C-alpha positions as CSV (number, residue, x, y, z in Angstrom):
1,M,13.7,164.5,-16.6
2,R,11.7,167.7,-17.3
3,L,9.2,168.1,-20.1
4,V,8.9,171.8,-21.1
5,S,6.7,173.7,-23.5
6,D,6.7,177.3,-24.7
7,P,3.1,178.7,-24.6
8,G,1.5,177.3,-27.8
9,G,4.8,175.7,-28.8
10,P,6.2,172.1,-29.0
11,W,7.0,169.9,-26.0
12,S,10.6,168.9,-25.5
13,F,13.0,167.2,-23.1
14,S,16.7,166.3,-22.8
15,F,17.5,162.7,-22.6
16,P,18.8,162.3,-19.0
17,P,22.2,161.1,-18.0
18,Y,22.5,157.5,-17.0
19,P,21.3,156.0,-14.7
20,A,18.1,158.0,-15.2
21,H,16.2,157.3,-18.5
22,A,13.3,158.3,-20.7
23,N,10.8,155.5,-21.3
24,Y,7.3,156.5,-22.2
25,L,5.8,159.9,-23.3
26,V,2.0,159.5,-23.3
27,T,-1.2,161.4,-23.1
28,P,-4.7,160.3,-22.2
29,G,-6.1,158.7,-25.3
30,V,-9.4,158.5,-27.2
31,S,-10.9,155.6,-29.1
32,L,-8.8,154.9,-32.2
33,A,-11.7,153.1,-33.9
34,G,-12.6,154.7,-37.2
35,H,-9.2,156.4,-37.5
36,R,-6.8,155.4,-40.3
37,S,-3.4,156.2,-38.8
38,L,-1.4,157.6,-35.9
39,S,1.4,160.0,-36.7
40,M,4.0,162.0,-34.9
41,T,6.4,164.7,-36.0
42,F,9.5,165.4,-33.9
43,I,12.9,167.0,-34.0
44,L,15.9,165.2,-32.7
45,T,18.9,167.4,-31.8
46,L,22.0,165.5,-31.1
47,N,25.3,166.8,-29.7
48,A,27.6,163.7,-29.9
49,P,25.6,161.5,-27.5
50,D,26.9,158.2,-26.3
51,W,23.6,156.3,-25.8
52,F,22.7,153.8,-23.1
53,W,19.6,151.6,-23.5
54,R,20.5,148.2,-21.9
55,F,18.7,148.6,-18.7
56,D,17.6,144.9,-18.7
57,A,20.2,142.1,-18.7
58,N,18.0,140.1,-21.2
59,N,18.2,142.9,-23.7
60,V,20.8,141.3,-26.0
61,C,19.5,142.3,-29.4
62,N,21.5,144.6,-31.7
63,I,24.2,145.6,-29.1
64,G,25.9,148.8,-30.3
65,S,22.9,150.0,-32.4
66,P,21.3,153.4,-31.7
67,P,18.1,153.7,-29.7
68,F,14.7,154.3,-31.3
69,V,11.2,155.7,-30.8
70,H,8.0,153.8,-31.5
71,L,4.4,155.0,-31.6
72,Y,2.3,153.4,-28.8
73,F,-1.1,152.9,-27.3
74,Q,-2.4,151.2,-24.2
75,R,-5.8,149.8,-23.3
76,N,-7.6,150.8,-20.1
77,A,-7.2,148.4,-17.1
78,D,-3.7,147.3,-18.2
79,D,-1.8,145.7,-15.2
80,L,1.6,146.3,-17.0
81,R,2.5,142.6,-16.7
82,G,1.8,141.5,-20.2
83,T,0.5,138.2,-19.0
84,P,0.1,135.7,-21.9
85,G,-3.6,135.2,-22.7
86,A,-4.7,138.0,-20.4
87,T,-3.1,141.5,-20.7
88,E,-0.5,140.7,-23.4
89,Y,-2.9,142.4,-25.9
90,Y,-3.3,145.6,-23.8
91,R,-0.2,147.5,-25.0
92,W,0.7,148.0,-28.7
93,W,3.8,149.3,-30.4
94,S,4.1,150.3,-34.0
95,R,6.2,147.9,-36.1
96,A,7.8,151.0,-37.7
97,Y,10.2,153.2,-35.7
98,I,12.8,155.9,-36.1
99,D,16.4,155.2,-35.1
100,F,18.3,158.0,-33.4
101,N,21.2,158.0,-35.9
102,S,21.2,161.7,-36.7
103,S,19.7,165.1,-35.9
104,G,16.8,166.2,-37.9
105,R,13.0,166.5,-38.3
106,F,11.2,163.2,-38.6
107,V,7.7,162.0,-39.3
108,L,6.4,158.6,-38.4
109,T,3.0,157.6,-39.7
110,V,1.6,154.2,-39.0
111,P,-1.7,152.8,-40.3
112,L,-4.1,151.4,-37.6
113,S,-4.4,148.1,-39.5
114,T,-3.2,144.5,-39.5
115,G,0.5,144.0,-39.8
116,N,1.6,147.4,-38.4
117,W,1.5,146.8,-34.6
118,V,2.9,144.3,-32.1
119,D,1.8,143.5,-28.6
120,V,3.9,143.5,-25.5
121,L,5.2,140.0,-26.3
122,G,6.1,140.9,-29.9
123,H,3.2,139.2,-31.6
124,D,1.8,140.8,-34.7
125,N,-1.7,142.3,-34.3
126,A,-2.9,139.8,-37.0
127,T,-2.5,137.0,-34.5
128,N,-5.4,138.3,-32.4
129,V,-7.4,140.9,-34.4
130,P,-10.4,140.9,-32.0
131,M,-8.1,141.9,-29.0
132,F,-6.4,144.6,-31.2
133,L,-9.8,146.0,-32.1
134,S,-10.8,146.0,-28.4
135,A,-7.7,147.8,-27.4
136,E,-8.3,150.4,-30.2
137,Q,-11.8,151.1,-28.8
138,D,-10.8,151.3,-25.1
139,V,-7.6,153.4,-25.1
140,A,-6.2,154.7,-21.9
141,Y,-3.0,156.3,-23.4
142,I,-1.4,157.1,-26.7
143,G,2.1,158.4,-27.3
144,M,5.6,157.1,-27.9
145,T,8.2,154.9,-26.2
146,F,12.0,155.0,-26.2
147,G,14.1,151.9,-26.2
148,G,16.8,149.9,-27.9
149,G,17.8,146.4,-28.7
150,C,14.9,144.0,-28.0
151,F,12.8,146.3,-25.9
152,N,10.7,149.2,-27.3
153,G,10.0,151.0,-24.0
154,H,12.7,150.1,-21.5
155,G,14.4,153.4,-21.7
156,V,17.1,155.6,-23.2
157,A,19.8,157.7,-21.5
158,V,23.0,159.4,-22.5
159,T,26.4,158.8,-20.9
160,N,28.2,161.6,-22.7
161,G,27.1,164.4,-25.0
162,S,23.4,165.4,-25.2
163,A,20.2,164.7,-27.1
164,I,16.9,166.7,-27.1
165,F,13.6,165.3,-28.3
166,T,11.1,167.9,-29.4
167,L,7.6,166.7,-30.1
168,I,5.9,168.9,-32.8
169,S,2.7,166.9,-33.1
170,L,0.9,163.6,-32.3
171,V,-2.1,163.2,-34.7
172,L,-4.9,160.7,-35.4
173,D,-6.1,160.6,-39.0
């Protein structure tokens, strides 16, 4: 998968053909403490894609539904295991998302407050506010993830047709 940008322009990529897939699009982050929200604006250009997102046999939720994109941030020192009681509170996804139902320009803005984020195991950030606040203060990456069904970042591919994701902005307010 190739991420391209015109000088001073937006970043874009084509969703790859299966079995390759797009999972995470991230950039080094800064502390989110003191900010009110994280927002992204993007354009989705679809040409009759047949989507594939079931890269994990346990992903049995919403079979046949379109894939989606979530906002995301990750704490420093994450081991990517999501171990309960240890690193499960190191990666956070917005509860809100955008489905890939149609072409268009989309904006997703999510407040950095209780009830708007879930951890790697799907627990609301209200279940452990101190760990959420710690993650907000010690950010390694911010960005977005692509997934479907039960999993927010396990990847999206096309089997027919095409789809282009163009990121216009990723903004902290």
